[in-house]
N, C-alpha and C positions, 0 to 999 in steps of 0.2 A: 426874797420870793416867797409867796404864800404857798406852802406845800400842801395844797388840797389834794384829795384823792385823784381828781382828774389830772392835775399837774404831775403827780407821781406816775400815773399810768403813761402820760405822754413822754416823760423822761425815760422810763424803762423801755418804751418802744424805740426811742432815739438811740439809746445805748445798745439795744439788741440789733438794730439795723447797722449801726457802726461796727459792731463785732462781726457780723456776717460779712460785711464788705472787707474788713481787715483779713478775715480768714480766707476769703476768695483770692485776695491779693498775695498773702504770704504763703499759704499752703502749697500752691503750685510751684512757687519759687523753691521752697524747701524740697519738694518732691523732685524737682529738676536737679537740685544739688545731689540728692541721693542717687538719682538715675545716672548722673555723670560719674559717680563713684561705684556704679553697678550694684546698688543696694536698693532694696524695696522698702519704702517707708512703712508699708502695711506690715511686713514681717518684723521690722525693728520694733514697732509699737506693740505688736501682738505677742511675740514670745522671745525676742532678743536674738533670734537666729537670722544670720545674714544669708539671703538667697541671691544667687547670680541673676542677671537679667535674662532669664530663660523660664519657660513654663515650669513651675515648681509644685511639688507635693508638700502641702502644709502638714507639719507634724508638731505634736505638743512638746514643749520643753520639759514638761513634767510627765514622766512615764506613766501611762495609764490614765491620764486626766483627759477624758474625751471632751469635757466642757471647754477647756482651754483651747483645744484643737479646733472646736467648732467656732469659738470666738475669733480665733486666728483666721479661719477661712472666711467668716463673715466680714471681718475687717479688710482682708485682702480683696474680697469681692467689691466692697465699696471703693477701695483705692483704685482698683482696675477700672471700675465704672467711671471714676473721676478722670483717670488718664485717657479714657476713650471719648471724653468730652472735648471736642475740637476748639471750643471757645476758651477752655482753660489750658489746654495743651495743643496748640495749633500745629499743623503738619510742618515739616522742615521746608517744603516747597509747595507751590500751588498745585491743585489738581489739574490734570491727571498725572502729574509727576511727583506726587506726595510720597508714594511708596506704601508699604504695608506695616501693620503692627503685630507684635508677637502676642502670645497668650496672656501676658501681663499688661498689655496695652501700650507698650513702648514702640515708638516709631523706629524705622530703619531695619525692619525684619526682612531677610531674604530667605525664602522658603527653599527647602531641599525638594526638588521635583522627583527625586527617586524614593522619597519616604514611604509612599504607598507600596511600591515594589518591595522595599525592605521589610515593611510590616507584614505584607501578605506572604512573602517567602518564609519568614520566620514562623508564621502561623501554619503554613503548609508543612514545614519541616517538623514541627512539634506534632501535628496531627498524624503524619506518616509514622513517626516514632511510636506514638500511642497505639495506632492501629496495628502495628506489627506485633504487639504483645511482648516486646522485649527483644525480638530478633534484629531490629534495627537499633543500633547504638546512637547516642547523641552525636558522636563524631560523624557517623555515617549520614545521619539526618542533616547535619549542617553542610554536608557536601552536595546536597540536592540544590538544583539551580532553577532559574525561571524556565529553562527549556524542559526540565522535569515536570514543572507545574503544567506547562502547555501539553506535554505528552499525557499527563494524568487527567487532562480535561477538568482541571480543578475549579470547583465552585462550592464554597461552604454552604451547607444546609443545616445550620445549627440554631437558627432563631425559631421562636414560637409566637403564635398569635392566638387570640381567643375567637372561637366560633361558637355561637350560641352559649357563651359562658364557659366553654370547655377549651383547654389548650389544644392547639393543633400545630404539630411541628412542620417544618418546611418540606421535609421529604414527602409527607402526605399532601401538603398543599400544592407543591410543584410537580411531583413525579407520579402521584397516584390517580390523577385525573385522566380519563381517556382522551384520545385525539379529538380536537374540535369541541371539547367540553370545558374549556377554560378560556383565558382571555384572547386566544387566537380566534375565537368566535365561531368558526364553522370549518367545514372541510376545506374550503378555499384558503383560509388563513393557515390551516395546518399544512396544506400542500406547499404553499410558498415557503414556509419556514423549514419544513422537513425535507423537501425535494428540490425546490427551485434555487434557493440561496445556497451557495457553496462556499465554505470557509477556505480561503487561500487557493481557490481553483484558478484555472486559466482565464485569460481575458476572453469574453464572449465573442464567438464568431457569428456572422449572420445566419439565421435559421434557414433562409432561402438562398440556395447556392447561386441564384441569378442576381442576388442583391450585391452590387459592387461596393457598398459602403464599408468603411473601416470604422473602428471605434474612433470617435471624434478626437483628432489630434493626439491619439494615444500611441498604440504600438506600431503605427506606420513608420515611426522612427527606430523601431527595434530591430527589424531584420530585413531592411533594405528592399521593400517592395514584394517580398515573397510570403506575405501574411496568409493568404488563403490556403497555402499548402502546409500550414503549421497549426494543427489543432491545439497544440500546447505551446502557443507563442510565449517565448521567454520574456521575463522582465530583466533587461540588462542595460538599461540606460546608464547605470554606473555599476562598478564591480560589486558593491555592497548595497543593501537596501537602505533607503533614507532613514534618518532618525526623526521620529515624530513626537512632538510635544502636544499633549491634549489638555485643554483647559475647559473648565466648567463654570458657569455662573449660577450661583445659588445663594441661600441665606439660611440662618440657623434653624428656622422652622421646617426646613426640608432636609433635615439631617437623615431621616429615614431613606430618602432617595440617594443621598451621598453614600450611605452605607451600601445600598444595593449596587451603585456604580462601582465602588471600590471592590466589591466581592465578585463582580462579573467582568467588566472590561478595563477598568482604569489601570490595573497592574500590567496589562498587555502593551500599553504605550511606553515609549522609551522614557518619557517624563510626563508627570501628571500633577495638576493642582486644581483645587476647587476654590474659586474666588467667592468669598463669603463675607459675613460680618463677624466672624469669630475665627480664631486660629486653633487648629487641631492637627498636628502632623500625622496622626494615625489615619486620618481621612484625606490628607493632603490639603486641608482647609486653611485658607489664608484670609485674615482680616484685612481686606483691601478697601479702605474708605474711598469715597468719590464725592464729587460735587453734588450737593443736594441730598435728598432723603433716600433711604433704602426702600425701593419699591418697584414694581413692574413698570409703573408709569414713568420711571426715571432710568430705564435701561440704557438710554443713550450715554448718559454720564458714566454709568457702571462699565460699559464696554470700552469707553475711552480709557478709563483707568486700567482695565484688564490688559488691553493690547499694549499700552505704554509700559506697564510693569513687566510684561513678557519680554518686550524688546530690550529694556534696560538691563535685565538680569540674565536672560537666557538666549539671546539672539545668536550667539556664537556656538551654542551647545547642540543645536538641532537644525535639521534641514527644512522641516515644515512645521507649521503651528496651526492647530485646529482648536476652535472654540465652539461650544454648544451649550444649550441649557441643561438643567438637571433632570429633564424628562426624556433625554436622548440616550439610546443604547448604541454604542459604536461597535462595528465589526472591524477591529483594528487591523487584523491581517489583510483584509480586503482594501482598507484605506492605504496601508503601507505599500501593498503591491501596485495599486493603481497609481499612486504618486511616483513609484519607481519606474513606471512605464512612460511617464511624461518627459518629453525632451525640454529640460529647463535651460538648455544652451550653456551648460557648464556653470549653472548658478547665476547667470546674468539676466535671465528673462524674468520679468515680473509675473507672478502667478497669483490668481485670486480664484479659488476653486470651490464649487458647491453646486447645489441644485438651482438651476436658473429659474428666476421668478420675475413676473411682471407686476410690480407693485404700484403702477400708476404714476402719474406726474412725470411721464417720460423717463421712468427709472426701471431698467432691467438690471437686477441684482442677483447675487447669490442669496437665496432665501435663508433666513436665520433659523427656521424651525429644525432643519436637519443639521445645522451647524455649517461652518465654512472654514476653508483652509487657505493659508497664505505661505509663501516662502519669504525668506529674509529680505529680498529685494523690495517686495511690496510692503512688508512690515516696516522697514526702515523709512521708506518714502512716507508712509502714513504718519509715523510718530514724529519724525523730524520736520515734516511739512504741516499738514492740516491740524494735527493734534497739538502742535506747538503754539497755535493761535487760540485766543480766548473763544470759548463757545459755551454759552450758558443755557442752551436749549434743553428742554425737558420733554422727553417723548419715549414711548414704549417701542416704537418701530425702528430699533437700532439698525436693522438690516437695510431698510430703505435709505436711512441717512448714510450708512456705510457705502451703499451702491452709488449714491449721488456724489460722494467724495471720490471714490476710487475710479469711477467711470472716466474721469479726466486723465487717468493714468493707465488703467488696465481694465479690460472687460471681464465679466464673470466667465470662466472657462466652460466650454461645452463638455459636460461630463456624461452625457448619455452614451450607452454602449452601442454595439453594432446593430442591435435590433430596436434602437430608439427607447430602451428602457432606462429607468432612473437608477442612479447609484446613491445619491444623497436623497433619502426619502423622508419627506416632511409629514408623515402620518404613520399609523400603526398597522400591523399585519391584518387586523380585522377590517379596517377601512380599505386596504389595498385589495382584499379579496372581493369587495363589492364595488370597486371604482369602475363604473361603466360609462361615465361621461354623461349620464342622464339624471341619476339620482344623487342628491347630496346638496350641501350648502352652496350658495352662489359663488363665494370666493373660491372654493376648491374646484368647482366645475369650470370656472373661468381659467384657473391655473392649468387645469388638465387640457382644456381645448387650446390654450396658448402653447402648451408642450407639444401637442399634435402638430401644430403649425411649424414649430421649430424642427421637429424630427422628421416631418413629412409622412407620417402615418398615424392612424388612430390606434394607439396601444391602450388596452384596458385590463383590469384585474391582474392576474398573474403576469401577463405580458408587460404590464406597466412597471414591474420590479425587475431589476437586473439580477442575474445569477451572482454577480459580484457586488451586490449592495454593500454600502459602507455604514449605513446608519438607519435607525428607526426613531420615530418621534411619537409623542403623546403617551409615553409609558409613565403612568402616574402612581404606581405603587411598587413595593418591593416584589410582590407576587408577579406583576407584569414583567418586570426586568428579568427575574430569574426563570420564569416559564419560557419566555422568548429565547433567552440565552441557552437554556437547557435543551430546547428542541434543536436549535442550530448547531450547538457544540457537543450534543450527546453527553451531557454531564450527569444524568440521573443514575443512581446505583443500579447495577444489574438486578433483574427480578422485579423491578417496579413496573407499573403499567406503562409509563412513558418509555422507559428503556426497552421494554419488549416490543412496543409498536415501532420504534425506530430501528430496532434490530431486524425486523421483517423488511423494512425498506432498504436497509444497507446490505442485507443478505437475503435476496429473494428466495433462495432455495429453502430457507427456514419457513417462509410463509407457505411454500408448496407442501412441505412435510407436515405442517400443522393444519 
């Protein structure tokens, strides 16, 4: 063969392509062998240290040699990225039954739904010890419990952000703005959060004594027809409150919202996980792949994998399962109490619970904006039935698809209270304060008027929101989450503008004196 320069170039190209193909065939096989032995190929090649198949902290084999540690981390990052390539490392089962991956990219990960509670409790214990100036010992601090966190109205205010180039801490951002001068929007939003919504209060009674209605399907089961004589109707459908699992759908670019969720309401759930495209136990985040790409336009496939993963791993650990987006703030105490009031016929009645919505195409469903809740009966039917069949549809309107499927088995539960007000709220407090049924976008106006038809009266503004609301939607920043939570839960430090304003509401005699 005449080895001209052009022939040499062709030969090199062929050799290069052959080498790449060989690597793509052999490397995954080697990696799988190391995985079966519980060894990371990246760490073997990087520094000779064998790490277990768990999220690992990469350290240098040579003390003080930062460059080697950096190379280790970079090599591991490449190895993890390869393992997360489903073409090279396919899932053990077809979606939505494939399962999750750990922080190193290995399939078969079963997340601990109490990890957020554990992380936040440890953080609370440490902060209490530091605040005490030494009067609280480490042993005493470790004795503190979740109940102590709730009693302390705990919400960390430790982050900072820049405003006009200057650092602004969260106490200033959340607690030093006067009522109605932050994301609540106006006095109407302030009133709803500060006065209307009550954390863990009684189920609402009709405001009009002549109104015979009861909360829809709720506490009529609780005290045998004597409801109107009980201003503090008890929740006693079972001796103990139900255990509630809370799930969140999100992805890595919304980590700032995941952090806000963890620091406000996630730890109040009995179990919590954030279904994402990365695994981080401190945030309860789980890398849960699904069919198709990661994006809002493919929410239907994501939600199929989420509900399937929940059923396979946690169905026997909890009584109810709630899933919402990462821009939803839950009022967990109100959700748990409301679920406690529902007669589930000793766990045999299918329940699909949320804010009823008419999404067209003959579909009345539980709207996805505020999130929705199922019990095990419904979840089992969903996963063993419809989700076990092939479904390659790609769509953002997962709540409409869910309603179309579930309506053949169970209807969306009527969750309005005795006054026709919403519990599962698909908008933020600012919108609620101005919701008059006249102004607003076409979709929201249509939903509001359909709601009036269902409840038999025109409820607007503050009357549209139940005193036992369980969720808010459209919270799109950490500031929004923490401001709304701080007003409802009274979490700001004493002496701040917000704390003083709320003190006057809770103790009217103070307002008179000042």
